[in-house]
DRENKOLTI-11932 format. One record per residue (C-alpha): residue in one letter; x, y, z; residue number from 1; chain. Coordinates in Angstrom, 1 decimal, always signed. Layout:
BEGIN
+-----+--------+--------+--------+-----+-------+
: res :     xx :     yy :     zz :   n : chain :
+-----+--------+--------+--------+-----+-------+
:   A :      X :      Y :      Z : NUM :     A :
...
+-----+--------+--------+--------+-----+-------+
***
This chain:
BEGIN
+-----+--------+--------+--------+-----+-------+
: res :     xx :     yy :     zz :   n : chain :
+-----+--------+--------+--------+-----+-------+
:   X :   +0.6 :  -15.9 :  +16.3 :   1 :     A :
:   X :   -2.9 :  -18.1 :  +17.6 :   2 :     A :
:   X :   -4.8 :  -18.8 :  +15.2 :   3 :     A :
:   X :   -8.1 :  -17.2 :  +16.1 :   4 :     A :
:   X :  -12.0 :  -18.4 :  +16.3 :   5 :     A :
:   X :  -14.2 :  -15.7 :  +15.4 :   6 :     A :
:   X :  -17.5 :  -15.2 :  +14.2 :   7 :     A :
:   X :  -18.5 :  -12.7 :  +11.6 :   8 :     A :
:   X :  -22.1 :  -11.5 :  +10.8 :   9 :     A :
:   X :  -23.9 :   -9.7 :   +8.0 :  10 :     A :
:   X :  -27.2 :   -8.1 :   +9.0 :  11 :     A :
:   X :  -27.5 :   -5.0 :   +7.7 :  12 :     A :
:   X :  -30.9 :   -5.3 :   +5.4 :  13 :     A :
:   X :  -33.4 :   -8.3 :   +5.7 :  14 :     A :
:   X :  -30.8 :  -11.6 :   +4.9 :  15 :     A :
:   X :  -28.9 :  -12.4 :   +8.3 :  16 :     A :
:   X :  -25.9 :  -14.0 :   +7.6 :  17 :     A :
:   X :  -23.4 :  -15.8 :  +10.3 :  18 :     A :
:   X :  -20.9 :  -17.4 :  +10.0 :  19 :     A :
:   X :  -17.8 :  -18.7 :  +11.9 :  20 :     A :
:   X :  -13.9 :  -18.9 :  +11.3 :  21 :     A :
:   X :  -10.7 :  -20.1 :  +12.4 :  22 :     A :
:   X :   -8.1 :  -17.8 :  +10.7 :  23 :     A :
:   X :   -9.3 :  -17.6 :   +7.1 :  24 :     A :
:   X :  -10.9 :  -21.6 :   +7.2 :  25 :     A :
:   X :  -14.8 :  -20.9 :   +7.1 :  26 :     A :
:   X :  -16.4 :  -23.7 :   +9.8 :  27 :     A :
:   X :  -20.2 :  -23.1 :   +9.6 :  28 :     A :
:   X :  -22.4 :  -20.8 :   +8.1 :  29 :     A :
:   X :  -26.7 :  -20.2 :   +8.3 :  30 :     A :
:   X :  -28.1 :  -17.9 :   +5.7 :  31 :     A :
:   X :  -31.8 :  -16.8 :   +7.2 :  32 :     A :
:   X :  -33.7 :  -14.5 :   +4.6 :  33 :     A :
:   X :  -36.8 :  -14.2 :   +7.4 :  34 :     A :
:   X :  -37.2 :  -10.2 :   +8.6 :  35 :     A :
:   X :  -36.8 :  -11.8 :  +11.8 :  36 :     A :
:   X :  -34.1 :  -13.4 :  +11.1 :  37 :     A :
:   X :  -32.4 :  -10.9 :  +13.7 :  38 :     A :
:   X :  -34.2 :  -11.7 :  +16.9 :  39 :     A :
:   X :  -32.8 :  -16.0 :  +16.4 :  40 :     A :
:   X :  -29.0 :  -14.4 :  +16.1 :  41 :     A :
:   X :  -27.9 :  -15.3 :  +19.6 :  42 :     A :
:   X :  -29.9 :  -19.1 :  +19.3 :  43 :     A :
:   X :  -27.8 :  -19.1 :  +16.1 :  44 :     A :
:   X :  -24.6 :  -18.7 :  +17.6 :  45 :     A :
:   X :  -24.9 :  -20.8 :  +20.3 :  46 :     A :
:   X :  -26.2 :  -23.5 :  +17.5 :  47 :     A :
:   X :  -22.9 :  -22.9 :  +15.4 :  48 :     A :
:   X :  -20.9 :  -23.4 :  +18.3 :  49 :     A :
:   X :  -21.8 :  -26.5 :  +19.6 :  50 :     A :
:   X :  -21.8 :  -28.0 :  +16.4 :  51 :     A :
:   X :  -17.8 :  -27.3 :  +15.9 :  52 :     A :
:   X :  -17.7 :  -28.4 :  +19.9 :  53 :     A :
:   X :  -16.8 :  -24.7 :  +21.0 :  54 :     A :
:   X :  -17.8 :  -22.3 :  +23.7 :  55 :     A :
:   X :  -18.7 :  -18.5 :  +23.9 :  56 :     A :
:   X :  -15.1 :  -18.1 :  +25.7 :  57 :     A :
:   X :  -13.4 :  -20.0 :  +22.9 :  58 :     A :
:   X :  -14.2 :  -17.1 :  +20.6 :  59 :     A :
:   X :  -11.1 :  -14.1 :  +20.5 :  60 :     A :
:   X :  -13.6 :  -11.9 :  +18.3 :  61 :     A :
:   X :  -16.6 :  -10.9 :  +16.8 :  62 :     A :
:   X :  -16.4 :   -8.5 :  +13.5 :  63 :     A :
:   X :  -20.2 :   -7.4 :  +11.8 :  64 :     A :
:   X :  -21.2 :   -5.5 :   +9.0 :  65 :     A :
:   X :  -21.6 :   -1.8 :  +10.5 :  66 :     A :
:   X :  -24.0 :   +0.0 :   +8.1 :  67 :     A :
:   X :  -24.9 :   +1.7 :   +6.6 :  68 :     A :
:   X :  -28.0 :   -0.8 :   +5.7 :  69 :     A :
:   X :  -31.3 :   -0.7 :   +6.8 :  70 :     A :
:   X :  -31.9 :   +0.8 :  +10.1 :  71 :     A :
:   X :  -33.7 :   -2.0 :  +12.4 :  72 :     A :
:   X :  -31.6 :   -4.5 :  +11.1 :  73 :     A :
:   X :  -28.4 :   -2.5 :  +12.1 :  74 :     A :
:   X :  -29.8 :   -1.7 :  +15.7 :  75 :     A :
:   X :  -30.9 :   -5.2 :  +16.9 :  76 :     A :
:   X :  -28.0 :   -6.3 :  +14.9 :  77 :     A :
:   X :  -25.3 :   -4.5 :  +17.0 :  78 :     A :
:   X :  -27.1 :   -4.2 :  +20.2 :  79 :     A :
:   X :  -27.2 :   -7.9 :  +20.6 :  80 :     A :
:   X :  -23.8 :   -8.1 :  +19.9 :  81 :     A :
:   X :  -22.7 :   -5.4 :  +21.7 :  82 :     A :
:   X :  -24.1 :   -6.9 :  +24.6 :  83 :     A :
:   X :  -22.4 :  -10.6 :  +24.0 :  84 :     A :
:   X :  -19.4 :   -8.5 :  +23.9 :  85 :     A :
:   X :  -20.2 :   -6.5 :  +27.7 :  86 :     A :
:   X :  -21.6 :  -10.2 :  +28.8 :  87 :     A :
:   X :  -18.0 :  -11.9 :  +27.5 :  88 :     A :
:   X :  -15.5 :   -9.5 :  +27.1 :  89 :     A :
:   X :  -15.1 :  -10.4 :  +23.8 :  90 :     A :
:   X :  -14.1 :   -7.0 :  +21.6 :  91 :     A :
:   X :  -15.7 :   -6.4 :  +18.6 :  92 :     A :
:   X :  -14.4 :   -5.2 :  +15.0 :  93 :     A :
:   X :  -16.4 :   -3.3 :  +13.1 :  94 :     A :
:   X :  -16.8 :   -2.9 :   +9.2 :  95 :     A :
:   X :  -17.8 :   -0.3 :   +6.9 :  96 :     A :
:   X :  -20.6 :   -1.9 :   +4.6 :  97 :     A :
:   X :  -19.5 :   +0.5 :   +1.4 :  98 :     A :
:   X :  -15.9 :   -0.1 :   +1.9 :  99 :     A :
:   X :  -16.6 :   -4.4 :   +1.8 : 100 :     A :
:   X :  -18.7 :   -3.8 :   -0.9 : 101 :     A :
:   X :  -16.2 :   -2.3 :   -2.7 : 102 :     A :
:   X :  -13.2 :   -4.0 :   -2.0 : 103 :     A :
:   X :  -15.3 :   -6.9 :   -2.8 : 104 :     A :
:   X :  -16.5 :   -6.5 :   -6.2 : 105 :     A :
:   X :  -13.3 :   -5.0 :   -7.4 : 106 :     A :
:   X :  -12.3 :   -8.8 :   -6.5 : 107 :     A :
:   X :  -14.8 :  -10.2 :   -8.3 : 108 :     A :
:   X :  -13.3 :   -8.3 :  -11.2 : 109 :     A :
:   X :  -10.8 :   -9.6 :  -11.1 : 110 :     A :
:   X :  -11.6 :  -12.9 :  -10.8 : 111 :     A :
:   X :  -13.9 :  -12.9 :  -13.8 : 112 :     A :
:   X :  -11.0 :  -11.1 :  -15.6 : 113 :     A :
:   X :  -13.7 :   -8.3 :  -16.8 : 114 :     A :
:   X :  -12.4 :   -5.0 :  -18.0 : 115 :     A :
:   X :  -11.4 :   -2.9 :  -15.1 : 116 :     A :
:   X :  -13.3 :   +0.6 :  -14.9 : 117 :     A :
:   X :  -12.0 :   +3.9 :  -13.6 : 118 :     A :
:   X :  -14.5 :   +4.0 :  -11.4 : 119 :     A :
:   X :  -16.4 :   +2.0 :   -8.9 : 120 :     A :
:   X :  -19.4 :   +3.5 :   -7.8 : 121 :     A :
:   X :  -20.7 :   +1.9 :   -4.4 : 122 :     A :
:   X :  -24.7 :   +2.3 :   -4.1 : 123 :     A :
:   X :  -26.8 :   +0.6 :   -0.9 : 124 :     A :
:   X :  -30.5 :   +1.5 :   -0.4 : 125 :     A :
:   X :  -31.2 :   +4.4 :   +2.0 : 126 :     A :
:   X :  -35.1 :   +3.8 :   +0.7 : 127 :     A :
:   X :  -37.6 :   +6.9 :   -0.4 : 128 :     A :
:   X :  -35.3 :   +7.0 :   -3.5 : 129 :     A :
:   X :  -32.0 :   +7.9 :   -1.6 : 130 :     A :
:   X :  -28.8 :   +5.8 :   -1.5 : 131 :     A :
:   X :  -25.6 :   +5.6 :   +0.2 : 132 :     A :
:   X :  -22.7 :   +5.9 :   -1.8 : 133 :     A :
:   X :  -19.1 :   +5.6 :   -2.2 : 134 :     A :
:   X :  -17.6 :   +7.0 :   -5.2 : 135 :     A :
:   X :  -13.4 :   +5.3 :   -5.8 : 136 :     A :
:   X :  -11.0 :   +5.1 :   -8.3 : 137 :     A :
:   X :   -9.3 :   +2.0 :   -9.1 : 138 :     A :
:   X :   -5.8 :   +2.2 :   -9.0 : 139 :     A :
:   X :   -5.1 :   -1.4 :   -9.6 : 140 :     A :
:   X :   -6.0 :   -4.8 :   -9.4 : 141 :     A :
:   X :   -6.4 :   -5.0 :   -5.6 : 142 :     A :
:   X :   -6.4 :   -1.1 :   -4.6 : 143 :     A :
:   X :   -9.5 :   +1.6 :   -4.3 : 144 :     A :
:   X :   -9.0 :   +4.6 :   -3.8 : 145 :     A :
:   X :  -11.6 :   +7.5 :   -2.7 : 146 :     A :
:   X :  -12.2 :  +10.3 :   -5.1 : 147 :     A :
:   X :  -11.6 :  +13.0 :   -3.1 : 148 :     A :
:   X :  -12.5 :  +15.5 :   -5.7 : 149 :     A :
:   X :  -16.2 :  +14.0 :   -5.5 : 150 :     A :
:   X :  -17.2 :  +15.9 :   -2.0 : 151 :     A :
:   X :  -18.3 :  +13.9 :   +0.0 : 152 :     A :
:   X :  -16.7 :  +10.9 :   -0.8 : 153 :     A :
:   X :  -19.5 :   +8.8 :   +1.5 : 154 :     A :
:   X :  -23.1 :   +9.8 :   +2.3 : 155 :     A :
:   X :  -26.1 :   +9.8 :   +0.7 : 156 :     A :
:   X :  -28.4 :  +11.6 :   -1.7 : 157 :     A :
:   X :  -31.6 :  +11.6 :   -3.7 : 158 :     A :
:   X :  -30.4 :   +8.9 :   -6.7 : 159 :     A :
:   X :  -31.6 :  +11.2 :  -10.0 : 160 :     A :
:   X :  -29.0 :  +14.4 :   -8.1 : 161 :     A :
:   X :  -26.5 :  +11.6 :   -7.3 : 162 :     A :
:   X :  -27.0 :  +10.6 :  -10.9 : 163 :     A :
:   X :  -26.9 :  +13.7 :  -12.1 : 164 :     A :
:   X :  -23.6 :  +15.1 :  -10.1 : 165 :     A :
:   X :  -21.9 :  +11.6 :  -11.2 : 166 :     A :
:   X :  -22.8 :  +12.5 :  -14.9 : 167 :     A :
:   X :  -21.3 :  +15.9 :  -14.8 : 168 :     A :
:   X :  -18.3 :  +14.7 :  -13.2 : 169 :     A :
:   X :  -17.0 :  +11.4 :  -14.6 : 170 :     A :
:   X :  -18.5 :  +11.9 :  -18.5 : 171 :     A :
:   X :  -16.6 :   +9.3 :  -21.0 : 172 :     A :
:   X :  -15.8 :   +7.2 :  -18.0 : 173 :     A :
:   X :  -15.9 :   +3.7 :  -17.6 : 174 :     A :
:   X :  -18.0 :   +3.1 :  -14.2 : 175 :     A :
:   X :  -18.7 :   +0.0 :  -12.7 : 176 :     A :
:   X :  -22.0 :   +0.2 :  -10.0 : 177 :     A :
:   X :  -22.5 :   -1.9 :   -7.3 : 178 :     A :
:   X :  -24.7 :   -2.5 :   -4.2 : 179 :     A :
:   X :  -28.4 :   -3.4 :   -4.1 : 180 :     A :
:   X :  -29.1 :   +0.3 :   -4.5 : 181 :     A :
:   X :  -27.8 :   -0.3 :   -8.0 : 182 :     A :
:   X :  -30.0 :   -2.9 :   -8.8 : 183 :     A :
:   X :  -33.0 :   -1.0 :   -7.1 : 184 :     A :
:   X :  -32.5 :   +1.7 :   -9.4 : 185 :     A :
:   X :  -31.0 :   +0.1 :  -12.9 : 186 :     A :
:   X :  -33.2 :   +1.3 :  -14.8 : 187 :     A :
:   X :  -32.1 :   +5.4 :  -14.2 : 188 :     A :
:   X :  -28.8 :   +4.0 :  -13.9 : 189 :     A :
:   X :  -29.2 :   +2.7 :  -17.7 : 190 :     A :
:   X :  -30.8 :   +5.3 :  -19.2 : 191 :     A :
:   X :  -28.4 :   +7.8 :  -17.7 : 192 :     A :
:   X :  -25.0 :   +6.4 :  -18.5 : 193 :     A :
:   X :  -26.1 :   +3.6 :  -21.4 : 194 :     A :
:   X :  -22.9 :   +1.5 :  -22.9 : 195 :     A :
:   X :  -20.7 :   +4.0 :  -20.4 : 196 :     A :
:   X :  -21.8 :   +1.7 :  -17.2 : 197 :     A :
:   X :  -21.8 :   -1.5 :  -15.9 : 198 :     A :
:   X :  -23.5 :   -2.8 :  -13.0 : 199 :     A :
:   X :  -22.2 :   -5.4 :  -11.1 : 200 :     A :
:   X :  -23.9 :   -8.8 :   -9.8 : 201 :     A :
:   X :  -23.1 :   -8.1 :   -6.1 : 202 :     A :
:   X :  -25.9 :   -7.2 :   -3.7 : 203 :     A :
:   X :  -24.4 :   -6.6 :   -0.1 : 204 :     A :
:   X :  -20.8 :   -7.6 :   +0.7 : 205 :     A :
:   X :  -20.9 :  -11.5 :   +1.7 : 206 :     A :
:   X :  -19.9 :  -12.5 :   +5.6 : 207 :     A :
:   X :  -16.3 :  -13.8 :   +3.8 : 208 :     A :
:   X :  -15.2 :  -10.1 :   +2.9 : 209 :     A :
:   X :  -16.2 :   -8.9 :   +6.6 : 210 :     A :
:   X :  -14.2 :  -11.6 :   +7.7 : 211 :     A :
:   X :  -11.3 :  -11.1 :   +5.9 : 212 :     A :
:   X :  -11.5 :   -7.4 :   +5.9 : 213 :     A :
:   X :  -11.8 :   -7.6 :  +10.4 : 214 :     A :
:   X :   -9.0 :  -10.5 :  +10.3 : 215 :     A :
:   X :   -6.4 :   -8.1 :   +8.8 : 216 :     A :
:   X :   -7.9 :   -5.6 :  +11.5 : 217 :     A :
:   X :   -7.2 :   -8.3 :  +14.5 : 218 :     A :
:   X :   -4.2 :   -9.5 :  +13.2 : 219 :     A :
:   X :   -2.9 :   -6.2 :  +13.4 : 220 :     A :
:   X :   -4.7 :   -5.3 :  +16.3 : 221 :     A :
:   X :   -6.0 :   -2.4 :  +14.5 : 222 :     A :
:   X :  -10.1 :   -1.1 :  +15.2 : 223 :     A :
:   X :  -10.9 :   -3.2 :  +18.4 : 224 :     A :
:   X :  -13.7 :   -2.1 :  +20.5 : 225 :     A :
:   X :  -16.1 :   -2.8 :  +23.2 : 226 :     A :
:   X :  -19.0 :   -1.3 :  +21.4 : 227 :     A :
:   X :  -20.2 :   -0.7 :  +18.3 : 228 :     A :
:   X :  -22.0 :   +2.1 :  +16.6 : 229 :     A :
:   X :  -23.9 :   +1.7 :  +13.5 : 230 :     A :
:   X :  -23.1 :   +3.7 :  +10.2 : 231 :     A :
:   X :  -26.5 :   +5.3 :   +9.8 : 232 :     A :
:   X :  -25.1 :   +8.1 :   +7.6 : 233 :     A :
:   X :  -28.6 :   +9.6 :   +7.8 : 234 :     A :
:   X :  -30.6 :  +11.2 :  +10.2 : 235 :     A :
:   X :  -34.2 :   +8.7 :  +11.0 : 236 :     A :
:   X :  -36.8 :  +10.5 :  +11.0 : 237 :     A :
:   X :  -40.2 :   +9.6 :  +12.9 : 238 :     A :
:   X :  -43.6 :  +10.8 :  +12.6 : 239 :     A :
:   X :  -45.2 :  +11.6 :  +15.5 : 240 :     A :
:   X :  -49.2 :  +11.7 :  +15.7 : 241 :     A :
:   X :  -50.8 :  +14.7 :  +17.4 : 242 :     A :
:   X :  -52.8 :  +12.9 :  +20.4 : 243 :     A :
:   X :  -50.1 :  +10.1 :  +20.8 : 244 :     A :
+-----+--------+--------+--------+-----+-------+
***
């Protein structure tokens, strides 16, 4: 099987992370914390290709975090790669950011030889005191399973309501929280769960995790797309002023 060249992108919040891979090997990476970094995505792609003596025609696929995340960041990033895909006939692979966050956290727990919790909850900032969430049971050292008894297993809710429901459902179970939503609402989590909860240091999934999951899909020829759509999980509300 030919080893693919591909680009992986993490742009679900204000930080943009762009990496060039050849199979499992990362050749180059660019990180930019500027809120306007997404507007520089095309120049960055050109830069990273030229530095590695590659052309866009040498790229087998592009993968990206599809969200959930910040509305504007997701919209801009995904619109740009959709345009690149359309112009150059390059397949796209979208990765669910909550799935990636959960899987990377589990790998991090294993790497650090930490005690394995029963429940793993990924929380991403949905703004206005809301969080995007996924609720998983840790099956073993490599596998997670969405807990169907907690319905929905993924979605968004007000943080106080979500924590109340989690407390009722998983009282006395060891829970690990991960993601930037966990850090944002750390005080509420610690107040509600005390020693029952542990908060991972991870904020959002890395570009390496996106690449890993996308490469698995590529090798299986699964979920190859010509166009991606952001996974917002909730509708956006815009206020319209009278007379405008």
